[in-house]
C-alpha positions as CSV (number, residue, x, y, z in Angstrom):
1,M,19.6,5.4,3.4
2,S,18.5,8.6,5.1
3,Q,16.6,8.7,8.3
4,T,13.6,10.4,6.5
5,A,13.2,7.5,4.1
6,N,12.3,5.2,7.0
7,T,9.9,7.4,8.9
8,D,6.2,6.7,8.9
9,R,4.0,8.9,6.8
10,K,0.4,9.1,7.9
11,R,-2.1,9.7,5.2
12,S,-5.8,10.2,5.4
13,L,-8.1,8.6,2.8
14,T,-11.7,7.5,2.3
15,I,-12.3,3.8,1.9
16,A,-15.9,2.5,1.3
17,G,-17.3,5.8,2.3
18,H,-15.5,6.2,5.6
19,R,-12.4,8.2,6.5
20,T,-9.4,6.5,7.9
21,S,-5.7,7.1,8.2
22,V,-2.8,4.8,7.4
23,S,0.8,5.0,8.6
24,L,3.4,3.5,6.3
25,E,7.1,4.1,5.6
26,E,7.7,6.3,2.6
27,P,9.1,3.4,0.4
28,F,5.8,1.6,0.8
29,W,3.9,4.6,-0.3
30,E,6.1,4.9,-3.3
31,A,5.7,1.2,-4.1
32,L,1.9,1.5,-3.8
33,K,2.0,4.4,-6.3
34,E,4.0,2.3,-8.7
35,I,1.7,-0.7,-8.4
36,A,-1.4,1.4,-8.8
37,A,0.0,3.0,-11.9
38,T,0.8,-0.4,-13.5
39,E,-2.7,-1.6,-12.7
40,G,-4.3,1.6,-14.0
41,L,-5.7,2.5,-10.6
42,T,-5.4,5.4,-8.2
43,V,-3.6,4.7,-5.0
44,A,-7.0,5.1,-3.2
45,A,-8.6,2.5,-5.5
46,L,-5.7,0.1,-5.0
47,I,-5.9,0.5,-1.2
48,A,-9.7,0.0,-1.3
49,T,-9.2,-3.3,-3.2
50,I,-6.6,-4.5,-0.7
51,D,-8.9,-3.4,2.2
52,T,-11.7,-5.5,0.8
53,G,-9.5,-8.6,0.6
54,R,-7.8,-8.5,3.9
55,E,-8.8,-10.7,6.8
56,A,-7.7,-10.4,10.4
57,V,-4.7,-8.2,9.6
58,N,-4.7,-4.4,10.1
59,L,-4.7,-2.2,7.0
60,S,-1.1,-1.0,7.3
61,S,0.1,-4.6,7.5
62,A,-2.1,-5.7,4.6
63,L,-0.7,-2.9,2.5
64,R,2.9,-3.9,3.3
65,L,2.1,-7.6,2.6
66,H,0.5,-6.6,-0.8
67,V,3.6,-4.7,-1.8
68,L,5.8,-7.7,-0.7
69,A,3.7,-10.2,-2.7
70,H,3.7,-7.9,-5.8
71,Y,7.5,-7.6,-5.9
72,R,7.9,-11.3,-5.1
73,R,5.7,-12.2,-8.1
74,K,7.6,-9.8,-10.2
75,A,11.0,-11.2,-9.1
76,A,9.8,-14.8,-9.8
77,G,8.7,-13.8,-13.3
78,A,12.1,-12.2,-14.1
């Protein structure tokens, strides 16, 4: 895997009316795009949903955990 694939990508977005930025590795951004598409959501809407359900974990971690849970469920169903 190339070095660029593992670098963090910071993206700015608006969640619940306030601007924030999130840093994730590119493969997580790609996974969030895929998940959002399968759920008929925009990436911003998916992130807002994840943000609403997170507890004491930061947003970047919550996003990574959501991606992990999604693909674990998918693997268990295969």
